[in-house]
N, C-alpha and C positions, 0 to 999 in steps of 0.2 A: 404447622403445614407449612406454611410458606417457604421454610427454613427447607425443608424436606423437597418440595419443587425446586428452589433454585440450588441445592446439594445436586439433583437428578441433573439440572440441564447443565451443571460446570462439571460432573463426571462423564455426560452422553456426548456433549459434544463443544468443543474450544472455539468459540467465537472470534478469538483473536486472532487464532489463526486462519480462519475463513477472511475477515475483514483486510489482512494483510495480501493473502492471495487474489483478494479481489482488486484491491488496490494496485500491486504490480500488473496483475493481467489487464486492467483498462487503462494503467498509464505507461507500463512499458512498449505498447505500437505507438501509443503518442507520441512518446519519444524519441521513436525511431524516424516517425514520419518530419518530426521537427526538423531532425539532422540532417534527413535527404535533400532539404531543399531552403539552407541556411539565407536568410536576409535578415542580417546583422543588422541592419541602417532600419528597419522597421520598427519602434521602442515592443509593439504590439507583438510581434516574433519573440523580444527577448524576455518579454514579461510570460508570453504560455510558457518559452522553452524554460525559464527561472521557477516555474509554478509546477510543470511539469518532473523536473528534476528533480526539484524538493519532495514529490509524490512518490517519485520512484523509491527516493533515499529512506522516505518514511516507511513503506511499505515494507523494501529491505529491512529497516532494523525492525519494527515490528516483528516480523517472521525470525528473526535472529534472534530476538530477546524469548519470544515465546518456546522458541525448539531451547534454549537455555535453561529458561525455566523446568523445562517438562523431564530434563533429565535428571 
């Protein structure tokens, strides 16, 4: 029974794709805001910029890998 439910949800919804889109839609505008007003001397700015860049790259990687897996 549990396997049937898992297979049903696996067929109807790709959560990896949805998660990648949410990650990109959340961190993309934030990265744009970071880049419009650079304060390289502030260590908190550099940390936030690095974390946001990693989030954008991770979201893009997940999106690309989920699309390549479905082909």
